[in-house]
C-alpha positions in Angstrom: 54.6 -120.6 6.4 53.0 -122.5 9.3 50.0 -121.0 11.1 50.9 -118.2 13.4 50.7 -118.6 17.2 48.6 -116.1 19.1 49.3 -114.9 22.6 48.0 -112.3 25.1 50.3 -109.7 26.6 49.9 -107.2 29.4 51.2 -103.7 29.2 53.0 -102.4 32.4 50.7 -99.4 32.8 47.4 -98.7 34.5 44.1 -98.7 32.7 43.7 -95.0 33.4 46.7 -94.2 31.1 45.0 -96.1 28.2 41.7 -94.3 29.1 43.4 -90.9 29.1 44.9 -91.5 25.6 41.7 -92.9 24.4 39.9 -89.8 25.5 42.4 -87.6 23.7 41.9 -89.6 20.5 38.1 -89.4 20.9 38.4 -85.6 21.3 40.6 -85.4 18.2 38.1 -87.5 16.2 35.3 -85.2 17.3 37.4 -82.2 16.3 37.9 -83.6 12.9 34.2 -84.6 12.7 35.0 -88.2 12.0 31.8 -90.2 11.7 31.3 -93.2 13.8 32.2 -96.5 12.2 34.6 -94.9 9.7 37.8 -95.9 11.4 39.4 -99.4 11.4 40.0 -99.2 15.1 38.1 -97.7 18.0 39.8 -95.2 20.1 40.6 -97.8 22.9 42.4 -100.2 20.5 44.0 -97.2 18.8 45.4 -96.1 22.2 46.7 -99.6 22.9 48.5 -99.6 19.6 50.3 -96.4 20.4 51.1 -97.5 23.9 52.5 -100.8 22.7 54.8 -98.9 20.4 56.0 -96.6 23.2 56.3 -99.2 26.0 57.3 -102.4 24.2 58.9 -100.9 21.0 56.6 -103.2 19.0 57.3 -103.0 15.3 54.7 -101.2 13.3 54.3 -104.2 11.0 53.5 -106.3 14.0 51.0 -103.7 15.3 49.3 -103.7 11.9 49.1 -107.5 11.8 47.8 -107.7 15.3 45.0 -105.2 14.6 44.3 -106.5 11.0 45.1 -103.2 9.4 47.6 -102.2 6.7 51.0 -100.9 7.7 50.2 -97.5 6.3 47.1 -97.3 8.5 49.2 -98.4 11.5 51.7 -95.7 10.8 49.0 -93.1 10.4 47.4 -94.2 13.7 50.7 -94.2 15.5 51.5 -90.6 14.4 47.9 -89.5 15.2 48.5 -90.8 18.8 51.9 -89.1 19.1 50.4 -85.8 17.8 47.6 -85.8 20.4 50.0 -86.6 23.2 52.3 -83.9 22.1 49.4 -81.4 21.9 48.4 -82.3 25.4 51.9 -82.0 26.9 52.5 -78.9 28.9 54.9 -76.2 27.5 58.1 -75.4 29.3 56.5 -72.7 31.4 53.7 -75.0 32.6 56.1 -77.8 33.3 58.3 -75.6 35.4 55.3 -74.2 37.4 54.1 -77.8 38.0 57.6 -78.8 39.2 57.7 -75.8 41.6 54.2 -76.5 43.0 55.2 -80.1 43.5 58.1 -79.0 45.6 61.0 -80.0 43.3 64.0 -77.7 44.0 65.8 -78.6 40.7 64.6 -79.8 37.3 66.6 -81.5 34.6 65.2 -80.2 31.4 66.6 -82.8 29.0 68.2 -85.4 31.3 71.7 -84.5 30.2 74.3 -84.7 33.1 77.1 -82.2 32.7 80.3 -82.8 34.6 81.4 -79.8 36.5 83.6 -78.9 39.4 81.6 -75.8 40.3 81.0 -77.0 43.8 84.8 -77.0 44.4 85.3 -73.5 43.2 85.7 -71.0 46.0 83.1 -68.2 46.1 83.2 -64.9 47.9 81.4 -66.5 51.0 83.1 -69.9 50.9 84.2 -71.3 54.3 87.9 -71.8 54.7 89.2 -74.8 52.9 86.4 -74.9 50.3 87.6 -74.4 46.8 90.4 -75.4 44.5 91.8 -78.8 43.7 93.5 -79.2 47.1 90.1 -79.5 48.9 88.9 -82.7 47.3 88.3 -84.3 50.8 85.6 -81.7 51.6 82.2 -82.6 50.3 80.1 -80.3 48.2 77.5 -80.1 50.9 80.1 -78.7 53.3 81.0 -76.0 50.9 77.4 -75.1 50.2 76.4 -74.7 53.8 
């Protein structure tokens, strides 16, 4: 096999995102009482490895090669990164409170769109002409007002 070609890439995120994840990884290493110099990658390079996997869908074998670590170490580092992100993520209650305080009137919990004709159904206070299949020319906003 010929000599490999090296290249530099830029991730489409701010440095603050990498710093945030790096801080989470540092905190986890302190929690585990990992001694300095015992890890193959520092927390910054560890964070970049995880973010490359998320953002660019870089194969784990390539991440391992790029960081001169084994594939099993790359998998372990990847899952450590995913675990610290998951632990830092807000729960459902916290996410809903944050959405409300940000002024969002509606929240899609899983991103699934469900087809419904609920806005066409006549309710007890619906204006005349709102409801049923015959009123397809009336918009949902008209019927909601």
